[in-house]
C-alpha distance (Angstrom), angle and dihedral (degrees) to the residues before:
residue distance angle dihedral
M1 . . .
T2 3.77 . .
P3 3.82 113.3 .
L4 3.72 119.6 -125.7
T5 3.79 119.8 -104.3
P6 3.87 116.8 -121.9
S7 3.85 89.1 -107.8
Q8 3.87 90.7 53.2
K9 3.81 90.4 49.0
Q10 3.81 90.2 47.9
K11 3.79 90.4 50.6
I12 3.83 91.9 51.5
I13 3.76 94.5 47.0
S14 3.79 94.0 45.7
R15 3.82 91.1 47.8
L16 3.82 92.6 51.3
F17 3.84 96.2 38.9
W18 3.76 100.4 41.1
D19 3.77 88.3 144.0
M20 3.82 93.0 64.5
Q21 3.78 123.7 87.0
G22 3.81 111.2 -66.1
K23 3.78 94.2 -128.1
E24 3.78 123.0 125.4
I25 3.81 112.4 -103.6
D26 3.80 136.5 -176.5
V27 3.74 97.1 -109.1
D28 3.77 96.2 -160.6
D29 3.80 90.5 55.3
F30 3.77 91.1 43.7
L31 3.81 92.5 53.1
E32 3.77 92.0 45.7
E33 3.78 89.8 51.8
K34 3.79 91.2 50.9
L35 3.82 90.1 49.2
Q36 3.81 91.0 51.0
A37 3.87 90.2 52.8
I38 3.81 95.8 42.1
E39 3.82 91.5 134.9
T40 3.85 90.2 64.6
I41 3.78 119.8 95.3
Q42 3.82 91.3 -128.8
S43 3.78 93.3 55.3
Q44 3.85 91.2 46.5
Q45 3.80 90.4 50.5
F46 3.84 90.0 47.7
F47 3.83 91.0 53.1
R48 3.80 93.1 43.6
R49 3.78 89.6 56.1
L50 3.86 89.6 49.4
L51 3.86 91.8 50.4
T52 3.81 93.7 47.0
S53 3.86 94.3 45.0
C54 3.84 107.0 37.9
D55 3.77 129.6 64.8
W56 3.82 117.8 -123.5
Y57 3.77 97.1 -98.6
T58 3.83 92.6 50.5
L59 3.80 89.6 50.7
L60 3.81 89.1 51.9
K61 3.75 93.0 50.0
L62 3.83 94.1 42.5
I63 3.85 99.6 44.8
G64 3.72 103.8 17.4
P65 3.79 129.2 -120.2
E66 3.84 92.0 -98.9
K67 3.82 92.8 57.6
L68 3.74 100.7 35.6
P69 3.86 95.2 84.8
G70 3.80 86.7 60.4
I71 3.82 92.4 65.9
L72 3.80 95.4 42.8
G73 3.79 94.0 75.9
D74 3.85 123.5 129.7
P75 3.87 95.6 -101.0
I76 3.83 90.1 61.4
I77 3.80 101.8 33.1
D78 3.82 95.7 44.3
E79 3.77 91.6 63.9
L80 3.79 96.4 50.5
F81 3.80 120.2 113.8
P82 3.05 137.8 -124.2
L83 3.78 104.4 42.8
E84 3.81 92.1 -124.5
L85 3.79 91.3 60.4
K86 3.82 89.6 49.9
K87 3.85 89.8 51.2
K88 3.82 90.6 47.7
F89 3.78 94.1 56.3
K90 3.78 95.3 41.8
Y91 3.81 87.2 53.3
A92 3.88 89.9 49.2
R93 3.82 89.9 48.7
D94 3.80 89.5 52.4
V95 3.82 92.0 50.0
L96 3.71 93.6 46.8
S97 3.81 93.1 50.8
R98 3.81 91.7 56.3
């Protein structure tokens, strides 16, 4: 799987988070900062929006398979809608934990 370039990551984040400030950010640092603060409501909302907006392969490329289990915790998944999406990510979390 080909990793995303920084400009591709920037494009995805800016498309999904159009309501954020329009400034240019280092997406990798921004994602790492959100992962470090995963307990905060803002970070959980950020990752919920990613989970509901991106397909699985984009998530893998954007976040990385080693960090993806960190955002598949109950506080984030339990608030997803619809129910099928919640089940999909719980199943993915179970598979990744094997």
